[in-house]
C-alpha positions, 0 to 999 in steps of 0.5 A: 499499500506505501509503494501505491502512495508512493507512486501516487507522489512521485508522478506529480512530482516528476510531472511538474519537473517535466513542465518546469523543464519545457518551459525553461528550455522553450523560454518564450513561457515565462512561470507566470505563463506555466501556472497559468497553464496549469490553471486553464487545462485544469479547468478546461478539465473540469468542464470536460468532465463535468459535461461528460459525466452529465451524459454518462448519467442520462445514458446510465438512466436509459439503460435502468430504464430499458432493462439493461445493466448500464455496465459501459457507462459505469466503466465511463463514470471510473473513467472519468473520475479518473480523468478528473484526477489526472487533470487537477494534478498539475502537469503535461502528462497527467493532463494529456491522460487526462483529455484522453479519459475525457474525449469520447472518441479516445475514452472507448477504444481505453473502456474497449480494452479495459473492458475486454482485459481487466474485467471480464477476465477477472469476471470470469476467474470469480464466477467460473466462466459464467460472467462472459458466458463461456461455460460447458454446456455438455461433457465434462470439463478439465478433459474429462470423458466427453460422452458416454462408451458404447460397452461401458455398463454399470451394475444394476444393468445400465449402458451408457450411449454415445451418440454415435450408438443407436438409431432411431427409426420411426415407422409411419404405419405404426405408433412406434419406434424402433430403436437399432443398437447396432451390435448385438448386446446381452442383457439381464433380461435373458436370464430371467425365467419364463416364467417372469415374462408378462406375456407368458401369464 
């Protein structure tokens, strides 16, 4: 945590030093001009953040009224908060990053990349794939069996059949169906006595 606080304090300091070096090297901008430039970029940025924030809130309300989750609008809101923080920080680089987050043409690709590479993988990791719909709809995950074998049977006499182990033919003249298993099978019914056969009674 202290490392992140140090980074957050170091970035504005280095950015302000870079701004001072640019003013010193150009020579045509005085220190008063530098301060005015920082204040002007901050004010313009805050006006843009305010306008885009109102637009994002209206889009969020429309999405909620239509019953859609406002995921893009929530991401836009987070990027606008970050843009406001960057624009309030004095410096050239932070102002440039802030303007990239504020302007819709540059914010949309940043939002798409953030969603694709950060949000969706994190949500998939936490929900087991349900966030993006990347779940197993058939078979078994993690290299398990992908279908029953034709000759596998359990102790109670049931068989696991694959999709290619049988065919079902419907008769047009009869109401029944014929199931052809394709090979000769022995079942526990062959071991029963004729006395147990209901048709023999």
